[in-house]
MIKEFI-311121 format. One record per residue (C-alpha): residue in one letter; chain; x negated, y negated, z negated. Coordinates in Angstrom, 2 decimals, m for minus. Layout:
<rs>
<r><res>a</res><chain>A</chain><c1>X</c1><c2>Y</c2><c3>Z</c3></r>
...
</rs>
This chain:
<rs>
<r><res>x</res><chain>A</chain><c1>m38.55</c1><c2>33.38</c2><c3>12.19</c3></r>
<r><res>x</res><chain>A</chain><c1>m39.13</c1><c2>29.96</c2><c3>13.97</c3></r>
<r><res>x</res><chain>A</chain><c1>m36.21</c1><c2>30.77</c2><c3>16.24</c3></r>
<r><res>x</res><chain>A</chain><c1>m33.96</c1><c2>31.47</c2><c3>13.40</c3></r>
<r><res>x</res><chain>A</chain><c1>m34.73</c1><c2>28.06</c2><c3>11.57</c3></r>
<r><res>x</res><chain>A</chain><c1>m34.33</c1><c2>26.15</c2><c3>14.88</c3></r>
<r><res>x</res><chain>A</chain><c1>m31.07</c1><c2>27.80</c2><c3>15.45</c3></r>
<r><res>x</res><chain>A</chain><c1>m29.93</c1><c2>27.16</c2><c3>12.07</c3></r>
<r><res>x</res><chain>A</chain><c1>m31.01</c1><c2>23.51</c2><c3>12.31</c3></r>
<r><res>x</res><chain>A</chain><c1>m29.11</c1><c2>23.18</c2><c3>15.59</c3></r>
<r><res>x</res><chain>A</chain><c1>m25.93</c1><c2>24.84</c2><c3>14.06</c3></r>
<r><res>x</res><chain>A</chain><c1>m26.23</c1><c2>22.40</c2><c3>10.93</c3></r>
<r><res>x</res><chain>A</chain><c1>m26.60</c1><c2>19.27</c2><c3>13.25</c3></r>
<r><res>x</res><chain>A</chain><c1>m23.77</c1><c2>20.34</c2><c3>15.64</c3></r>
<r><res>x</res><chain>A</chain><c1>m21.46</c1><c2>20.79</c2><c3>12.80</c3></r>
<r><res>x</res><chain>A</chain><c1>m22.44</c1><c2>17.51</c2><c3>11.38</c3></r>
<r><res>x</res><chain>A</chain><c1>m21.82</c1><c2>15.81</c2><c3>14.54</c3></r>
<r><res>x</res><chain>A</chain><c1>m18.53</c1><c2>17.55</c2><c3>15.18</c3></r>
<r><res>x</res><chain>A</chain><c1>m17.21</c1><c2>16.64</c2><c3>11.80</c3></r>
<r><res>x</res><chain>A</chain><c1>m17.94</c1><c2>12.91</c2><c3>12.43</c3></r>
<r><res>x</res><chain>A</chain><c1>m16.08</c1><c2>12.94</c2><c3>15.80</c3></r>
<r><res>x</res><chain>A</chain><c1>m13.20</c1><c2>14.61</c2><c3>14.25</c3></r>
<r><res>x</res><chain>A</chain><c1>m12.84</c1><c2>12.17</c2><c3>11.56</c3></r>
<r><res>x</res><chain>A</chain><c1>m13.14</c1><c2>9.58</c2><c3>14.20</c3></r>
<r><res>x</res><chain>A</chain><c1>m10.11</c1><c2>10.90</c2><c3>16.07</c3></r>
<r><res>x</res><chain>A</chain><c1>m8.19</c1><c2>11.24</c2><c3>12.97</c3></r>
<r><res>x</res><chain>A</chain><c1>m8.15</c1><c2>7.35</c2><c3>12.42</c3></r>
<r><res>x</res><chain>A</chain><c1>m7.21</c1><c2>6.68</c2><c3>16.05</c3></r>
<r><res>x</res><chain>A</chain><c1>m4.05</c1><c2>8.92</c2><c3>16.34</c3></r>
<r><res>x</res><chain>A</chain><c1>m0.63</c1><c2>7.06</c2><c3>16.15</c3></r>
<r><res>x</res><chain>A</chain><c1>2.30</c1><c2>8.34</c2><c3>14.63</c3></r>
<r><res>x</res><chain>A</chain><c1>5.47</c1><c2>9.05</c2><c3>17.11</c3></r>
<r><res>x</res><chain>A</chain><c1>7.10</c1><c2>5.90</c2><c3>15.86</c3></r>
<r><res>x</res><chain>A</chain><c1>4.07</c1><c2>3.78</c2><c3>16.64</c3></r>
<r><res>x</res><chain>A</chain><c1>3.58</c1><c2>5.48</c2><c3>20.05</c3></r>
<r><res>x</res><chain>A</chain><c1>7.24</c1><c2>4.95</c2><c3>21.03</c3></r>
<r><res>x</res><chain>A</chain><c1>6.98</c1><c2>1.24</c2><c3>19.83</c3></r>
<r><res>x</res><chain>A</chain><c1>3.89</c1><c2>0.78</c2><c3>21.93</c3></r>
<r><res>x</res><chain>A</chain><c1>5.61</c1><c2>2.29</c2><c3>24.84</c3></r>
<r><res>x</res><chain>A</chain><c1>8.72</c1><c2>0.24</c2><c3>24.38</c3></r>
<r><res>x</res><chain>A</chain><c1>6.77</c1><c2>m2.96</c2><c3>24.56</c3></r>
<r><res>x</res><chain>A</chain><c1>4.76</c1><c2>m1.87</c2><c3>27.46</c3></r>
<r><res>x</res><chain>A</chain><c1>8.17</c1><c2>m1.25</c2><c3>29.25</c3></r>
<r><res>x</res><chain>A</chain><c1>9.51</c1><c2>m4.38</c2><c3>28.23</c3></r>
<r><res>x</res><chain>A</chain><c1>6.67</c1><c2>m6.32</c2><c3>29.59</c3></r>
<r><res>x</res><chain>A</chain><c1>6.67</c1><c2>m4.56</c2><c3>32.83</c3></r>
<r><res>x</res><chain>A</chain><c1>10.34</c1><c2>m5.23</c2><c3>33.33</c3></r>
<r><res>x</res><chain>A</chain><c1>9.79</c1><c2>m8.85</c2><c3>32.50</c3></r>
<r><res>x</res><chain>A</chain><c1>7.25</c1><c2>m9.10</c2><c3>35.10</c3></r>
<r><res>x</res><chain>A</chain><c1>9.50</c1><c2>m7.30</c2><c3>37.73</c3></r>
<r><res>x</res><chain>A</chain><c1>12.42</c1><c2>m9.48</c2><c3>37.16</c3></r>
<r><res>x</res><chain>A</chain><c1>10.13</c1><c2>m12.61</c2><c3>37.81</c3></r>
<r><res>x</res><chain>A</chain><c1>9.16</c1><c2>m11.08</c2><c3>40.98</c3></r>
<r><res>x</res><chain>A</chain><c1>12.60</c1><c2>m10.44</c2><c3>42.16</c3></r>
<r><res>x</res><chain>A</chain><c1>14.18</c1><c2>m14.07</c2><c3>40.83</c3></r>
<r><res>x</res><chain>A</chain><c1>11.21</c1><c2>m15.96</c2><c3>42.24</c3></r>
</rs>
């Protein structure tokens, strides 16, 4: 009986933790448009740095 209660508590705690981690991941996800914008800014910044190296 003790074993079943421990197992049940473990499953409940694991489920609660997993739900909290899942909710956190949903907040951090970017839409496709946002991701494309971030990538475009990164590429533009990198190209600007490369242009300074070749000109200077």
